[in-house]
C-alpha positions as CSV (number, residue, x, y, z in Angstrom):
1,M,16.4,-135.8,127.2
2,P,19.2,-135.3,124.6
3,N,22.7,-136.5,125.6
4,I,26.0,-134.7,125.2
5,N,29.6,-135.9,125.5
6,L,31.6,-133.7,127.8
7,N,35.3,-133.9,128.4
8,L,36.5,-132.6,131.8
9,P,39.9,-132.5,133.4
10,E,40.3,-135.3,135.9
11,E,40.4,-132.9,138.9
12,Q,37.2,-131.2,137.9
13,L,35.4,-134.6,137.4
14,V,36.6,-135.8,140.8
15,K,35.4,-132.6,142.5
16,A,32.0,-132.7,140.7
17,T,31.5,-136.3,141.7
18,K,32.4,-135.5,145.4
19,M,30.0,-132.5,145.4
20,A,27.2,-134.6,143.9
21,T,27.7,-137.2,146.5
22,M,27.6,-134.7,149.3
23,L,24.3,-133.3,148.0
24,S,22.9,-136.8,147.5
25,L,22.6,-136.2,143.7
26,N,23.9,-138.3,140.9
27,R,26.7,-136.6,138.9
28,S,24.5,-135.9,135.9
29,A,21.9,-134.1,138.0
30,Y,24.6,-132.1,139.8
31,L,26.2,-131.0,136.4
32,R,22.7,-130.1,135.1
33,E,22.1,-127.9,138.1
34,A,25.6,-126.4,137.8
35,I,24.9,-125.6,134.1
36,D,21.4,-124.2,134.9
37,Y,22.9,-122.0,137.7
38,Y,25.6,-120.6,135.3
39,I,23.0,-119.9,132.6
40,R,20.8,-117.9,135.0
41,K,23.9,-116.1,136.3
42,T,25.0,-115.2,132.8
43,E,21.5,-114.0,131.8
44,R,21.4,-111.7,134.9
45,E,24.8,-110.3,134.0
46,I,23.7,-109.6,130.4
47,L,20.5,-108.0,131.6
48,A,22.4,-105.9,134.1
49,N,24.7,-104.7,131.4
50,K,21.8,-103.8,129.2
51,F,20.3,-101.7,132.0
52,K,23.6,-100.1,132.6
53,E,23.9,-99.1,128.9
54,A,20.4,-97.8,128.8
55,S,21.0,-95.8,132.0
56,T,24.2,-94.3,130.6
57,K,22.4,-93.3,127.4
58,C,19.6,-91.7,129.4
59,R,22.0,-89.9,131.6
60,D,24.0,-88.5,128.7
61,E,20.8,-87.3,127.0
62,S,19.6,-85.7,130.3
63,L,23.0,-83.9,130.7
64,R,22.7,-82.7,127.1
65,M,19.2,-81.3,127.7
66,C,20.3,-79.6,130.9
67,K,23.1,-77.9,129.1
68,E,20.6,-76.6,126.5
69,F,18.4,-75.2,129.2
70,D,21.3,-73.7,131.0
71,G,21.7,-71.1,128.3
72,I,18.1,-69.8,128.7
73,D,17.9,-66.6,130.6
74,H,14.1,-66.1,130.4
75,I,11.3,-68.6,130.4
76,P,8.3,-67.3,128.5
77,E,5.0,-67.5,130.3
């Protein structure tokens, strides 16, 4: 597993160490889990935004089509 150097503020390091201890994890395992959680959260937010953008485009196109059909008085058989 590759290593990285990470500089944290003292308070953040103390809190991470305490939380790791409370969860019976070593600090590295706790930080890996925290990073993994944040990655998954960010991926979900990005996906949700993409769905929202697609939904908005679809809605706008549907409204445009409705306005076009609104002007039709007679539908041919």
